[in-house]
C-alpha positions in Angstrom: 33.8 -6.2 -5.2 34.9 -6.0 -8.8 38.2 -4.2 -7.9 39.5 -7.0 -5.7 42.4 -9.0 -7.0 43.1 -12.7 -7.1 46.5 -14.3 -6.5 47.5 -17.6 -8.1 50.2 -20.1 -7.3 53.7 -19.8 -8.7 54.1 -20.2 -12.5 57.4 -21.9 -13.5 59.1 -20.5 -16.6 61.1 -22.4 -19.2 64.8 -21.5 -19.2 68.2 -22.6 -20.6 70.8 -23.7 -18.1 73.4 -21.1 -17.1 77.0 -21.7 -18.1 79.6 -20.9 -15.6 77.2 -20.3 -12.8 76.2 -22.9 -10.2 73.6 -22.7 -7.4 73.6 -24.8 -4.3 70.6 -25.1 -2.0 67.1 -23.8 -2.6 65.6 -20.4 -3.1 65.4 -18.5 0.2 62.5 -16.4 1.5 63.0 -14.3 4.7 62.7 -10.9 6.3 65.9 -8.9 5.9 66.8 -6.8 8.9 69.3 -5.0 6.7 66.8 -4.0 4.1 63.8 -4.0 6.4 61.6 -5.9 4.1 60.7 -9.3 2.8 63.3 -10.7 0.3 64.0 -13.7 -1.9 67.5 -14.8 -2.6 69.4 -17.6 -4.4 66.9 -17.9 -7.3 68.2 -20.6 -9.7 65.0 -21.2 -11.7 62.7 -18.4 -12.9 59.0 -18.2 -11.9 56.1 -15.7 -11.7 53.2 -15.0 -9.3 50.1 -13.6 -10.9 47.8 -10.9 -9.4 44.5 -10.6 -11.3 41.8 -8.0 -11.2 38.4 -9.0 -10.0 35.9 -10.4 -12.5 34.8 -7.8 -15.0 37.4 -5.3 -13.7 40.3 -6.0 -16.1 41.5 -3.5 -18.6 43.2 -6.1 -20.9 46.7 -4.9 -20.1 49.4 -6.8 -18.3 52.7 -5.8 -16.6 55.6 -8.1 -15.8 57.3 -6.8 -12.6 61.0 -7.3 -11.9 61.8 -6.4 -8.3 65.3 -5.0 -7.5 68.0 -6.1 -5.1 71.4 -5.8 -6.8 70.9 -9.2 -8.4 71.7 -10.7 -5.0 68.1 -10.6 -3.8 64.6 -9.5 -4.7 62.8 -6.8 -2.7 59.7 -9.0 -3.3 57.2 -7.0 -1.2 57.7 -3.2 -1.8 58.9 -3.7 -5.4 56.9 -6.7 -6.3 53.7 -7.9 -4.6 52.6 -4.4 -3.4 53.1 -3.0 -6.9 51.1 -5.9 -8.4 48.3 -5.5 -5.9 48.0 -1.8 -6.6 47.9 -2.5 -10.4 45.4 -5.4 -10.1 43.1 -3.2 -8.1 43.1 -0.8 -11.1 42.5 -3.4 -13.8 46.0 -4.6 -14.8 47.0 -8.3 -14.6 50.4 -8.2 -12.9 53.0 -10.9 -12.9 55.8 -10.7 -10.3 58.9 -12.2 -11.8 61.5 -14.1 -9.8 64.5 -14.0 -12.2 67.8 -15.8 -11.6 70.1 -14.2 -9.1 73.8 -14.4 -8.1 74.2 -17.7 -6.1 74.3 -16.9 -2.4 74.3 -18.7 1.0 72.1 -18.2 4.0 71.8 -14.4 3.7 72.3 -12.9 0.2 71.5 -9.4 1.5 74.4 -9.6 4.0 76.7 -10.8 1.2 75.9 -7.9 -1.1 76.2 -5.5 1.7 79.7 -6.8 2.6 80.9 -6.9 -1.0 79.6 -3.4 -1.7 81.8 -2.1 1.1 84.9 -4.4 0.6 84.9 -5.6 -3.0 82.7 -3.6 -5.4 84.7 -4.9 -8.3 84.0 -8.5 -7.3 80.3 -7.7 -6.8 80.0 -6.3 -10.4 81.9 -9.3 -11.8 79.3 -11.6 -10.2 76.5 -9.5 -11.5 77.9 -9.5 -15.0 77.9 -13.3 -15.1 74.3 -13.7 -14.1 72.6 -10.6 -15.6 72.3 -12.2 -19.1 70.4 -15.1 -17.6 68.1 -12.7 -15.7 67.4 -10.9 -18.9 66.6 -14.2 -20.6 64.1 -14.9 -17.8 62.5 -11.5 -18.4 62.1 -12.3 -22.1 60.7 -15.8 -21.2 58.1 -14.1 -19.0 56.9 -11.9 -21.8 56.7 -14.8 -24.2 54.7 -16.8 -21.6 52.3 -14.0 -20.8 51.7 -13.3 -24.5 51.1 -16.9 -25.4 48.6 -17.2 -22.5 46.9 -13.9 -23.2 43.6 -15.5 -24.1 43.4 -17.3 -20.8 43.7 -14.1 -18.8 41.6 -11.9 -21.0 44.6 -9.8 -22.2 45.3 -7.9 -25.3 48.6 -9.4 -26.6 49.5 -5.9 -27.8 49.3 -4.4 -24.2 51.9 -6.4 -22.4 54.7 -4.4 -20.8 57.6 -4.8 -18.4 58.4 -2.8 -15.3 61.6 -3.2 -13.2 63.2 -1.6 -10.2 67.0 -0.9 -9.8 68.6 -4.3 -10.8 65.2 -5.2 -12.1 65.5 -2.0 -14.1 68.7 -3.3 -15.6 66.7 -6.4 -16.5 64.1 -4.1 -18.0 66.7 -2.4 -20.2 68.1 -5.7 -21.3 64.7 -6.9 -22.2 64.0 -3.7 -24.2 67.2 -3.8 -26.1 67.4 -7.5 -26.9 63.8 -8.5 -27.4 62.6 -9.9 -30.7 59.5 -11.6 -32.0 56.9 -12.7 -29.4 58.9 -11.3 -26.4 59.0 -7.6 -27.5 57.3 -5.6 -24.8 54.6 -3.1 -25.7 55.8 -0.6 -23.0 58.7 -0.3 -20.6 58.8 1.2 -17.1 62.3 1.3 -15.6 62.2 2.6 -12.1 65.6 4.0 -10.9 67.2 1.6 -13.3 70.7 0.3 -12.5 72.4 1.8 -15.7 75.8 1.0 -14.3 75.0 -2.7 -14.7 73.3 -2.3 -18.1 74.5 0.9 -19.8 72.2 3.1 -21.9 72.5 2.8 -25.7 70.6 4.4 -28.6 67.0 3.1 -28.6 66.5 -0.1 -30.7 64.4 -0.1 -33.8 61.5 -1.9 -32.1 61.6 0.3 -28.9 58.2 0.7 -27.3 56.9 3.7 -25.3 59.0 4.3 -22.2 58.4 5.8 -18.8 61.4 6.4 -16.6 61.1 7.0 -12.8 64.0 8.2 -10.6 65.1 10.7 -7.9 67.8 13.3 -8.3 69.2 12.4 -4.9 69.5 8.7 -5.7 72.6 7.8 -3.7 73.8 5.4 -6.4 74.0 8.2 -8.9 71.3 6.7 -11.1 69.7 10.0 -12.1 72.3 10.6 -14.8 71.6 7.3 -16.5 67.8 7.8 -16.3 68.2 11.2 -18.1 70.4 9.5 -20.7 67.7 6.8 -21.2 65.0 9.5 -21.7 67.2 11.3 -24.2 67.9 8.2 -26.2 64.2 7.5 -26.7 63.4 11.2 -27.3 66.1 11.4 -30.0 64.6 8.3 -31.7 61.2 9.9 -31.8 59.6 7.3 -29.5 56.9 8.3 -26.9 58.8 8.8 -23.7 58.3 10.5 -20.3 60.6 11.1 -17.3 59.5 11.7 -13.7 62.6 12.9 -11.9 61.8 13.6 -8.3 64.1 16.0 -6.4 64.0 13.7 -3.4 63.2 10.1 -2.9 66.6 8.3 -2.6 67.0 4.8 -3.9 64.7 1.8 -3.6 61.6 3.7 -2.5 59.2 1.3 -4.4 55.9 1.3 -2.5 57.4 2.6 0.7 55.8 5.8 2.0 58.3 8.5 2.8 55.9 11.5 2.9 57.4 12.7 -0.4 56.0 13.3 -3.9 57.9 10.2 -5.0 55.4 8.2 -3.0 52.9 8.8 -5.8 55.1 7.6 -8.7 52.8 4.7 -9.4 49.9 7.1 -9.9 52.0 8.9 -12.5 52.5 5.5 -14.3 48.7 5.1 -14.3 48.3 8.6 -15.8 50.8 7.8 -18.5 49.3 4.4 -19.2 45.9 6.0 -19.8 47.4 8.0 -22.6 49.8 5.5 -24.2 48.5 2.0 -23.3 44.9 1.8 -22.2 43.3 4.3 -24.7 43.7 3.6 -28.4 45.6 6.4 -30.2 43.2 9.0 -31.6 43.5 9.9 -35.3 44.1 13.5 -36.1 41.7 15.3 -38.4 42.5 14.6 -42.0 44.3 11.3 -41.3 
């Protein structure tokens, strides 16, 4: 069937070594009983996994996806692979990014859970050391996808970036610091962690933006999402905000029986207006 997706092997990304951050041991993949999902931790070298639409089913657009996890882990399934599969089945070529994370031991999820309760200041200090390198990995991903657009049947002007929570902080960092061939054509921060990467006025090269969040986000991220929407609106850049009354944090592709379950359909609606369909000229233009 033309709507089926194909999944490729991991794609390593070029990166500059981190200063002042050291990893020991390898990247870890496991099921977290704490988060009740598949996770990846201790990422020291960025890579991507690509999900492609079936032959003849592509829409020429690509999305780099940055899962969340507090920069101590990646919720690789509900905020990564399941998102990519949904998008690939609808014509997008999706790249799930494993960006560099805070170095952790056997169970990074347990570590962030303990620090969140006992030493939130230390947690944020660790995040602050690594986040710049995570953002570099996001920029590297965009450069790689754009430079390989021809191989994947992509329009190099339809390559965007989507991120969840800490991946949303990476998304903001990408949007604010991009230049040249790593400027995204659209941004989709989903309950972005604006405490880790604060909102600022929209940059000159800011692309269209769609923000997704829930008012009852227990981390208080609704406020930052509204501020982000306002920054883009005041700059006159196409922007939309879907703020659900309920949904909590980290809903990703989890089904909760709430309207927030359909957030990705709202992305598809928005993309059909701003990304997939060329802008129509008004009469007299």
